[in-house]
N, CA, C, O and the ligand as a Tripos MOL2 file, in Angstrom:
@<TRIPOS>MOLECULE
protein
  309   307    78     0     0
PROTEIN
NO_CHARGES

@<TRIPOS>ATOM
      1 N         102.0050  170.5800  343.4520 N.3       1 MET1
      2 CA        103.1510  171.1410  342.7380 C.3       1 MET1
      3 C         104.3910  170.2690  342.9440 C.2       1 MET1
      4 O         104.6230  169.7610  344.0410 O.2       1 MET1
      5 N         105.1570  170.1030  341.9220 N.am      2 SER2
      6 CA        106.3630  169.3050  342.0240 C.3       2 SER2
      7 C         107.5350  170.1900  342.4240 C.2       2 SER2
      8 O         107.5540  171.3970  342.1860 O.2       2 SER2
      9 N         108.4790  169.5540  343.0220 N.am      3 HIS3
     10 CA        109.6730  170.2960  343.4100 C.3       3 HIS3
     11 C         110.8090  169.9100  342.4690 C.2       3 HIS3
     12 O         111.5970  169.0080  342.7530 O.2       3 HIS3
     13 N         110.8700  170.5920  341.3790 N.am      4 ALA4
     14 CA        111.8960  170.2940  340.3940 C.3       4 ALA4
     15 C         113.2600  170.6840  340.9410 C.2       4 ALA4
     16 O         113.4060  171.5980  341.7530 O.2       4 ALA4
     17 N         114.2270  169.9640  340.4670 N.am      5 THR5
     18 CA        115.5850  170.2870  340.8940 C.3       5 THR5
     19 C         116.0270  171.5900  340.2350 C.2       5 THR5
     20 O         116.1040  171.6850  339.0100 O.2       5 THR5
     21 N         116.3100  172.5700  341.0450 N.am      6 GLN6
     22 CA        116.7130  173.8630  340.4970 C.3       6 GLN6
     23 C         118.0280  174.3000  341.1340 C.2       6 GLN6
     24 O         118.1100  174.5420  342.3380 O.2       6 GLN6
     25 N         119.0240  174.3920  340.3120 N.am      7 THR7
     26 CA        120.2940  174.8710  340.8400 C.3       7 THR7
     27 C         120.3410  176.3860  340.7640 C.2       7 THR7
     28 O         120.8940  177.0480  341.6430 O.2       7 THR7
     29 N         119.7640  176.9230  339.7180 N.am      8 ARG8
     30 CA        119.7200  178.3790  339.5890 C.3       8 ARG8
     31 C         118.5220  178.7530  338.7300 C.2       8 ARG8
     32 O         118.2650  178.1090  337.7130 O.2       8 ARG8
     33 N         117.7990  179.7680  339.1220 N.am      9 PRO9
     34 CA        116.6220  180.1750  338.3650 C.3       9 PRO9
     35 C         117.0070  180.8140  337.0420 C.2       9 PRO9
     36 O         118.0190  181.5040  336.9170 O.2       9 PRO9
     37 N         116.1700  180.5570  336.0780 N.am     10 LEU10
     38 CA        116.3840  181.1650  334.7710 C.3      10 LEU10
     39 C         115.8960  182.6030  334.7940 C.2      10 LEU10
     40 O         114.8180  182.8990  335.3110 O.2      10 LEU10
     41 N         116.6830  183.4720  334.2390 N.am     11 GLU11
     42 CA        116.2760  184.8710  334.1940 C.3      11 GLU11
     43 C         116.0590  185.3030  332.7600 C.2      11 GLU11
     44 O         116.8750  185.0300  331.8790 O.2      11 GLU11
     45 N         114.9530  185.9780  332.5410 N.am     12 ILE12
     46 CA        114.6270  186.4700  331.2080 C.3      12 ILE12
     47 C         114.2230  187.9280  331.3050 C.2      12 ILE12
     48 O         114.0940  188.4770  332.3990 O.2      12 ILE12
     49 N         114.0260  188.5480  330.1560 N.am     13 ALA13
     50 CA        113.5810  189.9360  330.1580 C.3      13 ALA13
     51 C         112.0870  189.9710  329.8770 C.2      13 ALA13
     52 O         111.6170  189.3280  328.9380 O.2      13 ALA13
     53 N         111.3460  190.7070  330.6730 N.am     14 CYS14
     54 CA        109.9110  190.8380  330.4590 C.3      14 CYS14
     55 C         109.6680  191.3890  329.0550 C.2      14 CYS14
     56 O         110.2430  192.4140  328.6860 O.2      14 CYS14
     57 N         108.8120  190.7110  328.2590 N.am     15 PRO15
     58 CA        108.5510  191.1620  326.8880 C.3      15 PRO15
     59 C         107.9050  192.5410  326.8460 C.2      15 PRO15
     60 O         107.9420  193.2280  325.8250 O.2      15 PRO15
     61 N         107.3270  192.9250  327.9390 N.am     16 GLN16
     62 CA        106.5890  194.1790  327.9570 C.3      16 GLN16
     63 C         107.4610  195.3430  328.4110 C.2      16 GLN16
     64 O         107.4760  196.3860  327.7570 O.2      16 GLN16
     65 N         108.1790  195.1910  329.5040 N.am     17 CYS17
     66 CA        108.9290  196.3180  330.0530 C.3      17 CYS17
     67 C         110.4230  196.0500  330.1580 C.2      17 CYS17
     68 O         111.1820  196.9130  330.5970 O.2      17 CYS17
     69 N         110.8420  194.8640  329.7590 N.am     18 ARG18
     70 CA        112.2620  194.5110  329.7180 C.3      18 ARG18
     71 C         112.8900  194.3710  331.0900 C.2      18 ARG18
     72 O         114.1110  194.2780  331.2220 O.2      18 ARG18
     73 N         112.0600  194.3560  332.0930 N.am     19 LYS19
     74 CA        112.5870  194.1370  333.4270 C.3      19 LYS19
     75 C         113.0240  192.6770  333.5570 C.2      19 LYS19
     76 O         112.4330  191.7860  332.9470 O.2      19 LYS19
     77 N         114.0460  192.4500  334.3410 N.am     20 THR20
     78 CA        114.5230  191.0860  334.5290 C.3      20 THR20
     79 C         113.5040  190.2770  335.3210 C.2      20 THR20
     80 O         113.0460  190.6910  336.3860 O.2      20 THR20
     81 N         113.1620  189.1150  334.7730 N.am     21 VAL21
     82 CA        112.1740  188.2500  335.4070 C.3      21 VAL21
     83 C         112.8240  186.9210  335.7510 C.2      21 VAL21
     84 O         113.5080  186.3240  334.9200 O.2      21 VAL21
     85 N         112.6140  186.4650  336.9570 N.am     22 THR22
     86 CA        113.1150  185.1540  337.3390 C.3      22 THR22
     87 C         112.0440  184.1130  337.0430 C.2      22 THR22
     88 O         110.9280  184.1830  337.5570 O.2      22 THR22
     89 N         112.3990  183.1640  336.2180 N.am     23 TRP23
     90 CA        111.4260  182.1680  335.7570 C.3      23 TRP23
     91 C         111.2950  181.0590  336.8050 C.2      23 TRP23
     92 O         112.0630  180.0960  336.8150 O.2      23 TRP23
     93 N         110.3230  181.2170  337.6670 N.am     24 THR24
     94 CA        110.1010  180.2090  338.7110 C.3      24 THR24
     95 C         108.6140  179.9160  338.8260 C.2      24 THR24
     96 O         107.7800  180.6340  338.2730 O.2      24 THR24
     97 N         108.2980  178.8640  339.5420 N.am     25 ASP25
     98 CA        106.8970  178.5180  339.7580 C.3      25 ASP25
     99 C         106.1930  179.5830  340.5770 C.2      25 ASP25
    100 O         104.9640  179.6550  340.6100 O.2      25 ASP25
    101 N         106.9860  180.4020  341.2310 N.am     26 ASP26
    102 CA        106.3980  181.4650  342.0400 C.3      26 ASP26
    103 C         105.8860  182.6100  341.1880 C.2      26 ASP26
    104 O         105.1510  183.4760  341.6650 O.2      26 ASP26
    105 N         106.2790  182.6070  339.9270 N.am     27 ASN27
    106 CA        105.8450  183.6910  339.0490 C.3      27 ASN27
    107 C         104.8460  183.1720  338.0260 C.2      27 ASN27
    108 O         105.2450  182.6860  336.9680 O.2      27 ASN27
    109 N         103.5530  183.2680  338.3260 N.am     28 PRO28
    110 CA        102.5260  182.7510  337.4150 C.3      28 PRO28
    111 C         102.3830  183.6100  336.1640 C.2      28 PRO28
    112 O         101.6590  183.2500  335.2350 O.2      28 PRO28
    113 N         103.0670  184.7330  336.1450 N.am     29 PHE29
    114 CA        102.8960  185.6630  335.0310 C.3      29 PHE29
    115 C         104.0390  185.5610  334.0290 C.2      29 PHE29
    116 O         104.0650  186.2880  333.0360 O.2      29 PHE29
    117 N         104.9850  184.6600  334.2860 N.am     30 ARG30
    118 CA        106.0830  184.5170  333.3480 C.3      30 ARG30
    119 C         105.5780  184.2470  331.9510 C.2      30 ARG30
    120 O         104.5630  183.5590  331.8490 O.2      30 ARG30
    121 N         106.1520  184.6970  330.8860 N.am     31 PRO31
    122 CA        107.4470  185.3800  330.8960 C.3      31 PRO31
    123 C         107.3750  186.8580  331.2800 C.2      31 PRO31
    124 O         108.3650  187.5790  331.1550 O.2      31 PRO31
    125 N         106.2270  187.3040  331.7390 N.am     32 PHE32
    126 CA        106.1250  188.7080  332.1210 C.3      32 PHE32
    127 C         106.5210  188.8720  333.5850 C.2      32 PHE32
    128 O         106.5500  187.9010  334.3410 O.2      32 PHE32
    129 N         106.8250  190.1020  333.9790 N.am     33 CYS33
    130 CA        107.2820  190.3360  335.3430 C.3      33 CYS33
    131 C         106.0980  190.4210  336.2880 C.2      33 CYS33
    132 O         106.2580  190.2480  337.4960 O.2      33 CYS33
    133 N         104.8970  190.6890  335.7490 N.am     34 SER34
    134 CA        103.7530  190.8950  336.6180 C.3      34 SER34
    135 C         102.4660  190.7200  335.8300 C.2      34 SER34
    136 O         102.4710  190.6550  334.6010 O.2      34 SER34
    137 N         101.3640  190.6450  336.5660 N.am     35 LYS35
    138 CA        100.0570  190.5640  335.9170 C.3      35 LYS35
    139 C          99.8180  191.7940  335.0660 C.2      35 LYS35
    140 O          99.2170  191.7300  333.9930 O.2      35 LYS35
    141 N         100.3030  192.9090  335.5690 N.am     36 ARG36
    142 CA        100.1410  194.1640  334.8560 C.3      36 ARG36
    143 C         100.7030  194.0710  333.4410 C.2      36 ARG36
    144 O         100.0380  194.4270  332.4690 O.2      36 ARG36
    145 N         101.9360  193.5880  333.3460 N.am     37 CYS37
    146 CA        102.5770  193.5110  332.0330 C.3      37 CYS37
    147 C         101.8990  192.4610  331.1520 C.2      37 CYS37
    148 O         101.7590  192.6450  329.9430 O.2      37 CYS37
    149 N         101.4810  191.3530  331.7800 N.am     38 ARG38
    150 CA        100.8300  190.3220  330.9840 C.3      38 ARG38
    151 C          99.5250  190.8450  330.3950 C.2      38 ARG38
    152 O          99.2200  190.6120  329.2260 O.2      38 ARG38
    153 N          98.7550  191.5600  331.2250 N.am     39 LEU39
    154 CA         97.4790  192.0780  330.7380 C.3      39 LEU39
    155 C          97.6980  193.1690  329.7070 C.2      39 LEU39
    156 O          96.9250  193.3070  328.7580 O.2      39 LEU39
    157 N          98.7490  193.9380  329.8970 N.am     40 LEU40
    158 CA         99.0540  194.9650  328.9050 C.3      40 LEU40
    159 C          99.2860  194.3160  327.5540 C.2      40 LEU40
    160 O          98.8180  194.8090  326.5280 O.2      40 LEU40
    161 N         100.0160  193.2020  327.5590 N.am     41 ASP41
    162 CA        100.3170  192.5200  326.3140 C.3      41 ASP41
    163 C          99.0660  191.8910  325.7200 C.2      41 ASP41
    164 O          98.7920  192.0500  324.5310 O.2      41 ASP41
    165 N          98.3110  191.1810  326.5390 N.am     42 LEU42
    166 CA         97.0690  190.5530  326.0670 C.3      42 LEU42
    167 C          96.0750  191.6140  325.6220 C.2      42 LEU42
    168 O          95.4160  191.4750  324.5920 O.2      42 LEU42
    169 N          95.9780  192.6680  326.4090 N.am     43 GLY43
    170 CA         95.0290  193.7340  326.1110 C.3      43 GLY43
    171 C          95.3370  194.4140  324.7970 C.2      43 GLY43
    172 O          94.4310  194.8200  324.0690 O.2      43 GLY43
    173 N          96.6010  194.5370  324.4980 N.am     44 ALA44
    174 CA         96.9820  195.1860  323.2510 C.3      44 ALA44
    175 C          96.4370  194.4170  322.0610 C.2      44 ALA44
    176 O          95.9920  195.0040  321.0750 O.2      44 ALA44
    177 N          96.4790  193.0970  322.1650 N.am     45 TRP45
    178 CA         95.9690  192.2800  321.0670 C.3      45 TRP45
    179 C          94.4470  192.2670  321.0560 C.2      45 TRP45
    180 O          93.8220  192.4890  320.0190 O.2      45 TRP45
    181 N          93.8600  192.0070  322.2140 N.am     46 ALA46
    182 CA         92.4070  191.9160  322.2860 C.3      46 ALA46
    183 C          91.7630  193.2370  321.8940 C.2      46 ALA46
    184 O          90.6740  193.2770  321.3200 O.2      46 ALA46
    185 N          92.4520  194.2980  322.2140 N.am     47 ASP47
    186 CA         91.9430  195.6220  321.9560 C.3      47 ASP47
    187 C          92.0100  195.9770  320.4760 C.2      47 ASP47
    188 O          91.3090  196.8770  320.0140 O.2      47 ASP47
    189 N          92.8540  195.2690  319.7400 N.am     48 GLY48
    190 CA         93.0200  195.5820  318.3350 C.3      48 GLY48
    191 C          93.8610  196.8250  318.1180 C.2      48 GLY48
    192 O          93.9200  197.3660  317.0140 O.2      48 GLY48
    193 N          94.5090  197.2700  319.1810 N.am     49 SER49
    194 CA         95.2760  198.5100  319.0640 C.3      49 SER49
    195 C          96.4990  198.3370  318.1710 C.2      49 SER49
    196 O          97.1480  199.3070  317.7810 O.2      49 SER49
    197 N          96.7980  197.0770  317.8580 N.am     50 HIS50
    198 CA         97.9450  196.8410  316.9870 C.3      50 HIS50
    199 C          97.6380  197.3020  315.5640 C.2      50 HIS50
    200 O          98.5530  197.5770  314.7870 O.2      50 HIS50
    201 N          96.3750  197.3850  315.2280 N.am     51 ARG51
    202 CA         96.0450  197.7480  313.8480 C.3      51 ARG51
    203 C          95.3970  199.1250  313.7350 C.2      51 ARG51
    204 O          95.2240  199.6480  312.6350 O.2      51 ARG51
    205 N          95.0460  199.6980  314.8600 N.am     52 ILE52
    206 CA         94.4060  201.0120  314.8140 C.3      52 ILE52
    207 C          95.4330  202.1040  315.0880 C.2      52 ILE52
    208 O          95.8030  202.3570  316.2350 O.2      52 ILE52
    209 N          95.8790  202.7370  314.0290 N.am     53 ALA53
    210 CA         96.8470  203.8140  314.2010 C.3      53 ALA53
    211 C          96.1250  205.0790  314.6590 C.2      53 ALA53
    212 O          95.0090  205.3650  314.2280 O.2      53 ALA53
    213 N          96.7650  205.8060  315.5140 N.am     54 GLY54
    214 CA         96.1650  207.0500  315.9540 C.3      54 GLY54
    215 C          95.3540  206.9090  317.2220 C.2      54 GLY54
    216 O          95.1110  207.8890  317.9260 O.2      54 GLY54
    217 N          94.9340  205.6820  317.5140 N.am     55 GLU55
    218 CA         94.2250  205.4530  318.7670 C.3      55 GLU55
    219 C          95.2210  205.4350  319.9170 C.2      55 GLU55
    220 O          96.3130  204.8790  319.7940 O.2      55 GLU55
    221 N          94.8540  206.0260  321.0010 N.am     56 PRO56
    222 CA         95.7560  206.0010  322.1510 C.3      56 PRO56
    223 C          95.8850  204.5930  322.7040 C.2      56 PRO56
    224 O          94.9310  203.8160  322.6740 O.2      56 PRO56
    225 N          97.0540  204.2720  323.2030 N.am     57 ALA57
    226 CA         97.2600  202.9610  323.8130 C.3      57 ALA57
    227 C          96.4230  202.8620  325.0790 C.2      57 ALA57
    228 O          95.9160  203.8590  325.5930 O.2      57 ALA57
    229 N          96.2940  201.6500  325.5630 N.am     58 MET58
    230 CA         95.5360  201.4310  326.7790 C.3      58 MET58
    231 C          96.0630  202.3140  327.9130 C.2      58 MET58
    232 O          97.2650  202.3510  328.1750 O.2      58 MET58
    233 N          95.1790  203.0020  328.5600 N.am     59 ASP59
    234 CA         95.6230  203.8590  329.6590 C.3      59 ASP59
    235 C          95.3910  203.1810  331.0060 C.2      59 ASP59
    236 O          94.9170  202.0470  331.0780 O.2      59 ASP59
    237 N          95.7280  203.8820  332.0370 N.am     60 GLU60
    238 CA         95.6600  203.2780  333.3720 C.3      60 GLU60
    239 C          94.2410  202.8450  333.7350 C.2      60 GLU60
    240 O          94.0540  201.8340  334.4120 O.2      60 GLU60
    241 N          93.2480  203.6000  333.2900 N.am     61 THR61
    242 CA         91.8690  203.2450  333.6300 C.3      61 THR61
    243 C          91.4770  201.9200  333.0020 C.2      61 THR61
    244 O          90.8630  201.0740  333.6520 O.2      61 THR61
    245 N          91.8290  201.7440  331.7500 N.am     62 ASP62
    246 CA         91.5330  200.4900  331.0790 C.3      62 ASP62
    247 C          92.2430  199.3330  331.7610 C.2      62 ASP62
    248 O          91.6860  198.2500  331.9380 O.2      62 ASP62
    249 N          93.4740  199.5900  332.1360 N.am     63 LEU63
    250 CA         94.2570  198.5290  332.7670 C.3      63 LEU63
    251 C          93.6350  198.1270  334.0910 C.2      63 LEU63
    252 O          93.5510  196.9400  334.4050 O.2      63 LEU63
    253 N          93.2050  199.0980  334.8590 N.am     64 ASP64
    254 CA         92.5810  198.7880  336.1440 C.3      64 ASP64
    255 C          91.3300  197.9430  335.9300 C.2      64 ASP64
    256 O          91.0600  197.0160  336.6940 O.2      64 ASP64
    257 N          90.5820  198.2620  334.9050 N.am     65 ALA65
    258 CA         89.3730  197.4950  334.6190 C.3      65 ALA65
    259 C          89.7320  196.0570  334.2480 C.2      65 ALA65
    260 O          89.0750  195.1080  334.6750 O.2      65 ALA65
    261 N          90.7640  195.9170  333.4630 N.am     66 LEU66
    262 CA         91.2170  194.5830  333.0850 C.3      66 LEU66
    263 C          91.6540  193.8010  334.3020 C.2      66 LEU66
    264 O          91.3120  192.6280  334.4550 O.2      66 LEU66
    265 N          92.4090  194.4500  335.1680 N.am     67 LEU67
    266 CA         92.8950  193.7840  336.3720 C.3      67 LEU67
    267 C          91.7270  193.3700  337.2500 C.2      67 LEU67
    268 O          91.7250  192.2680  337.7980 O.2      67 LEU67
    269 N          90.7490  194.2240  337.3890 N.am     68 ALA68
    270 CA         89.5930  193.9210  338.2230 C.3      68 ALA68
    271 C          88.8420  192.7280  337.6540 C.2      68 ALA68
    272 O          88.4050  191.8480  338.3960 O.2      68 ALA68
    273 N          88.6940  192.7020  336.3510 N.am     69 ARG69
    274 CA         87.9650  191.6110  335.7240 C.3      69 ARG69
    275 C          88.7360  190.2990  335.8920 C.2      69 ARG69
    276 O          88.1430  189.2580  336.1740 O.2      69 ARG69
    277 N          90.0290  190.3530  335.7230 N.am     70 ALA70
    278 CA         90.8540  189.1500  335.8600 C.3      70 ALA70
    279 C          90.7780  188.6280  337.2800 C.2      70 ALA70
    280 O          90.7140  187.4180  337.4980 O.2      70 ALA70
    281 N          90.7840  189.5340  338.2510 N.am     71 ASP71
    282 CA         90.7170  189.1130  339.6420 C.3      71 ASP71
    283 C          89.3740  188.4450  339.9270 C.2      71 ASP71
    284 O          89.3060  187.4620  340.6650 O.2      71 ASP71
    285 N          88.3120  188.9820  339.3400 N.am     72 ARG72
    286 CA         86.9850  188.4490  339.6200 C.3      72 ARG72
    287 C          86.8000  187.0750  338.9530 C.2      72 ARG72
    288 O          86.2940  186.1340  339.5640 O.2      72 ARG72
    289 N          87.2160  186.9930  337.7080 N.am     73 ASP73
    290 CA         87.0470  185.7410  336.9750 C.3      73 ASP73
    291 C          87.9440  184.6400  337.5120 C.2      73 ASP73
    292 O          87.5700  183.4670  337.5520 O.2      73 ASP73
    293 N          89.1280  185.0450  337.9230 N.am     74 GLY74
    294 CA         90.0970  184.0650  338.3480 C.3      74 GLY74
    295 C          90.5780  183.2780  337.1400 C.2      74 GLY74
    296 O          90.1140  183.4890  336.0190 O.2      74 GLY74
    297 N          91.4920  182.3900  337.3760 N.am     75 GLU75
    298 CA         91.9650  181.5670  336.2860 C.3      75 GLU75
    299 C          92.5690  180.2970  336.8590 C.2      75 GLU75
    300 O          93.0730  180.2900  337.9830 O.2      75 GLU75
    301 N          92.5180  179.2390  336.0940 N.am     76 PRO76
    302 CA         93.0730  177.9600  336.5770 C.3      76 PRO76
    303 C          94.5140  178.0870  336.9580 C.2      76 PRO76
    304 O          95.3110  178.6140  336.1810 O.2      76 PRO76
    305 N          94.8720  177.6320  338.1070 N.am     77 ALA77
    306 CA         96.2480  177.7950  338.5780 C.3      77 ALA77
    307 C          97.1810  176.8000  337.8830 C.2      77 ALA77
    308 O          98.3820  176.7880  338.1520 O.2      77 ALA77
    309 ZN        107.1620  193.8100  332.8790 Zn       78 ZN78
@<TRIPOS>BOND
     1     1     2 1
     2     2     3 1
     3     3     4 2
     4     3     5 am
     5     5     6 1
     6     6     7 1
     7     7     8 2
     8     7     9 am
     9     9    10 1
    10    10    11 1
    11    11    12 2
    12    11    13 am
    13    13    14 1
    14    14    15 1
    15    15    16 2
    16    15    17 am
    17    17    18 1
    18    18    19 1
    19    19    20 2
    20    19    21 am
    21    21    22 1
    22    22    23 1
    23    23    24 2
    24    23    25 am
    25    25    26 1
    26    26    27 1
    27    27    28 2
    28    27    29 am
    29    29    30 1
    30    30    31 1
    31    31    32 2
    32    31    33 am
    33    33    34 1
    34    34    35 1
    35    35    36 2
    36    35    37 am
    37    37    38 1
    38    38    39 1
    39    39    40 2
    40    39    41 am
    41    41    42 1
    42    42    43 1
    43    43    44 2
    44    43    45 am
    45    45    46 1
    46    46    47 1
    47    47    48 2
    48    47    49 am
    49    49    50 1
    50    50    51 1
    51    51    52 2
    52    51    53 am
    53    53    54 1
    54    54    55 1
    55    55    56 2
    56    55    57 am
    57    57    58 1
    58    58    59 1
    59    59    60 2
    60    59    61 am
    61    61    62 1
    62    62    63 1
    63    63    64 2
    64    63    65 am
    65    65    66 1
    66    66    67 1
    67    67    68 2
    68    67    69 am
    69    69    70 1
    70    70    71 1
    71    71    72 2
    72    71    73 am
    73    73    74 1
    74    74    75 1
    75    75    76 2
    76    75    77 am
    77    77    78 1
    78    78    79 1
    79    79    80 2
    80    79    81 am
    81    81    82 1
    82    82    83 1
    83    83    84 2
    84    83    85 am
    85    85    86 1
    86    86    87 1
    87    87    88 2
    88    87    89 am
    89    89    90 1
    90    90    91 1
    91    91    92 2
    92    91    93 am
    93    93    94 1
    94    94    95 1
    95    95    96 2
    96    95    97 am
    97    97    98 1
    98    98    99 1
    99    99   100 2
   100    99   101 am
   101   101   102 1
   102   102   103 1
   103   103   104 2
   104   103   105 am
   105   105   106 1
   106   106   107 1
   107   107   108 2
   108   107   109 am
   109   109   110 1
   110   110   111 1
   111   111   112 2
   112   111   113 am
   113   113   114 1
   114   114   115 1
   115   115   116 2
   116   115   117 am
   117   117   118 1
   118   118   119 1
   119   119   120 2
   120   119   121 am
   121   121   122 1
   122   122   123 1
   123   123   124 2
   124   123   125 am
   125   125   126 1
   126   126   127 1
   127   127   128 2
   128   127   129 am
   129   129   130 1
   130   130   131 1
   131   131   132 2
   132   131   133 am
   133   133   134 1
   134   134   135 1
   135   135   136 2
   136   135   137 am
   137   137   138 1
   138   138   139 1
   139   139   140 2
   140   139   141 am
   141   141   142 1
   142   142   143 1
   143   143   144 2
   144   143   145 am
   145   145   146 1
   146   146   147 1
   147   147   148 2
   148   147   149 am
   149   149   150 1
   150   150   151 1
   151   151   152 2
   152   151   153 am
   153   153   154 1
   154   154   155 1
   155   155   156 2
   156   155   157 am
   157   157   158 1
   158   158   159 1
   159   159   160 2
   160   159   161 am
   161   161   162 1
   162   162   163 1
   163   163   164 2
   164   163   165 am
   165   165   166 1
   166   166   167 1
   167   167   168 2
   168   167   169 am
   169   169   170 1
   170   170   171 1
   171   171   172 2
   172   171   173 am
   173   173   174 1
   174   174   175 1
   175   175   176 2
   176   175   177 am
   177   177   178 1
   178   178   179 1
   179   179   180 2
   180   179   181 am
   181   181   182 1
   182   182   183 1
   183   183   184 2
   184   183   185 am
   185   185   186 1
   186   186   187 1
   187   187   188 2
   188   187   189 am
   189   189   190 1
   190   190   191 1
   191   191   192 2
   192   191   193 am
   193   193   194 1
   194   194   195 1
   195   195   196 2
   196   195   197 am
   197   197   198 1
   198   198   199 1
   199   199   200 2
   200   199   201 am
   201   201   202 1
   202   202   203 1
   203   203   204 2
   204   203   205 am
   205   205   206 1
   206   206   207 1
   207   207   208 2
   208   207   209 am
   209   209   210 1
   210   210   211 1
   211   211   212 2
   212   211   213 am
   213   213   214 1
   214   214   215 1
   215   215   216 2
   216   215   217 am
   217   217   218 1
   218   218   219 1
   219   219   220 2
   220   219   221 am
   221   221   222 1
   222   222   223 1
   223   223   224 2
   224   223   225 am
   225   225   226 1
   226   226   227 1
   227   227   228 2
   228   227   229 am
   229   229   230 1
   230   230   231 1
   231   231   232 2
   232   231   233 am
   233   233   234 1
   234   234   235 1
   235   235   236 2
   236   235   237 am
   237   237   238 1
   238   238   239 1
   239   239   240 2
   240   239   241 am
   241   241   242 1
   242   242   243 1
   243   243   244 2
   244   243   245 am
   245   245   246 1
   246   246   247 1
   247   247   248 2
   248   247   249 am
   249   249   250 1
   250   250   251 1
   251   251   252 2
   252   251   253 am
   253   253   254 1
   254   254   255 1
   255   255   256 2
   256   255   257 am
   257   257   258 1
   258   258   259 1
   259   259   260 2
   260   259   261 am
   261   261   262 1
   262   262   263 1
   263   263   264 2
   264   263   265 am
   265   265   266 1
   266   266   267 1
   267   267   268 2
   268   267   269 am
   269   269   270 1
   270   270   271 1
   271   271   272 2
   272   271   273 am
   273   273   274 1
   274   274   275 1
   275   275   276 2
   276   275   277 am
   277   277   278 1
   278   278   279 1
   279   279   280 2
   280   279   281 am
   281   281   282 1
   282   282   283 1
   283   283   284 2
   284   283   285 am
   285   285   286 1
   286   286   287 1
   287   287   288 2
   288   287   289 am
   289   289   290 1
   290   290   291 1
   291   291   292 2
   292   291   293 am
   293   293   294 1
   294   294   295 1
   295   295   296 2
   296   295   297 am
   297   297   298 1
   298   298   299 1
   299   299   300 2
   300   299   301 am
   301   301   302 1
   302   302   303 1
   303   303   304 2
   304   303   305 am
   305   305   306 1
   306   306   307 1
   307   307   308 2
@<TRIPOS>SUBSTRUCTURE
     1 MET1         2 RESIDUE 1 A MET
     2 SER2         6 RESIDUE 1 A SER
     3 HIS3        10 RESIDUE 1 A HIS
     4 ALA4        14 RESIDUE 1 A ALA
     5 THR5        18 RESIDUE 1 A THR
     6 GLN6        22 RESIDUE 1 A GLN
     7 THR7        26 RESIDUE 1 A THR
     8 ARG8        30 RESIDUE 1 A ARG
     9 PRO9        34 RESIDUE 1 A PRO
    10 LEU10       38 RESIDUE 1 A LEU
    11 GLU11       42 RESIDUE 1 A GLU
    12 ILE12       46 RESIDUE 1 A ILE
    13 ALA13       50 RESIDUE 1 A ALA
    14 CYS14       54 RESIDUE 1 A CYS
    15 PRO15       58 RESIDUE 1 A PRO
    16 GLN16       62 RESIDUE 1 A GLN
    17 CYS17       66 RESIDUE 1 A CYS
    18 ARG18       70 RESIDUE 1 A ARG
    19 LYS19       74 RESIDUE 1 A LYS
    20 THR20       78 RESIDUE 1 A THR
    21 VAL21       82 RESIDUE 1 A VAL
    22 THR22       86 RESIDUE 1 A THR
    23 TRP23       90 RESIDUE 1 A TRP
    24 THR24       94 RESIDUE 1 A THR
    25 ASP25       98 RESIDUE 1 A ASP
    26 ASP26      102 RESIDUE 1 A ASP
    27 ASN27      106 RESIDUE 1 A ASN
    28 PRO28      110 RESIDUE 1 A PRO
    29 PHE29      114 RESIDUE 1 A PHE
    30 ARG30      118 RESIDUE 1 A ARG
    31 PRO31      122 RESIDUE 1 A PRO
    32 PHE32      126 RESIDUE 1 A PHE
    33 CYS33      130 RESIDUE 1 A CYS
    34 SER34      134 RESIDUE 1 A SER
    35 LYS35      138 RESIDUE 1 A LYS
    36 ARG36      142 RESIDUE 1 A ARG
    37 CYS37      146 RESIDUE 1 A CYS
    38 ARG38      150 RESIDUE 1 A ARG
    39 LEU39      154 RESIDUE 1 A LEU
    40 LEU40      158 RESIDUE 1 A LEU
    41 ASP41      162 RESIDUE 1 A ASP
    42 LEU42      166 RESIDUE 1 A LEU
    43 GLY43      170 RESIDUE 1 A GLY
    44 ALA44      174 RESIDUE 1 A ALA
    45 TRP45      178 RESIDUE 1 A TRP
    46 ALA46      182 RESIDUE 1 A ALA
    47 ASP47      186 RESIDUE 1 A ASP
    48 GLY48      190 RESIDUE 1 A GLY
    49 SER49      194 RESIDUE 1 A SER
    50 HIS50      198 RESIDUE 1 A HIS
    51 ARG51      202 RESIDUE 1 A ARG
    52 ILE52      206 RESIDUE 1 A ILE
    53 ALA53      210 RESIDUE 1 A ALA
    54 GLY54      214 RESIDUE 1 A GLY
    55 GLU55      218 RESIDUE 1 A GLU
    56 PRO56      222 RESIDUE 1 A PRO
    57 ALA57      226 RESIDUE 1 A ALA
    58 MET58      230 RESIDUE 1 A MET
    59 ASP59      234 RESIDUE 1 A ASP
    60 GLU60      238 RESIDUE 1 A GLU
    61 THR61      242 RESIDUE 1 A THR
    62 ASP62      246 RESIDUE 1 A ASP
    63 LEU63      250 RESIDUE 1 A LEU
    64 ASP64      254 RESIDUE 1 A ASP
    65 ALA65      258 RESIDUE 1 A ALA
    66 LEU66      262 RESIDUE 1 A LEU
    67 LEU67      266 RESIDUE 1 A LEU
    68 ALA68      270 RESIDUE 1 A ALA
    69 ARG69      274 RESIDUE 1 A ARG
    70 ALA70      278 RESIDUE 1 A ALA
    71 ASP71      282 RESIDUE 1 A ASP
    72 ARG72      286 RESIDUE 1 A ARG
    73 ASP73      290 RESIDUE 1 A ASP
    74 GLY74      294 RESIDUE 1 A GLY
    75 GLU75      298 RESIDUE 1 A GLU
    76 PRO76      302 RESIDUE 1 A PRO
    77 ALA77      306 RESIDUE 1 A ALA
    78 ZN78       309 GROUP 0 **** ****
């Protein structure tokens, strides 16, 4: 990892929950505040819930399954 010159971290709003996110190398989930929010966003698309009206949004059980799968698969750092 490189040590870029940083005088002040960039702050953005999480696209999912609008929480303030500090954009740093320490946050692999940017622009989201957490893995949870990132998966919620990805899951919404993969799930097709954007086009299915009347279907309930992803609930906590689905999210936990997604998180478990992501943890098991891992991803390139
Ligand atoms: Zn968030």
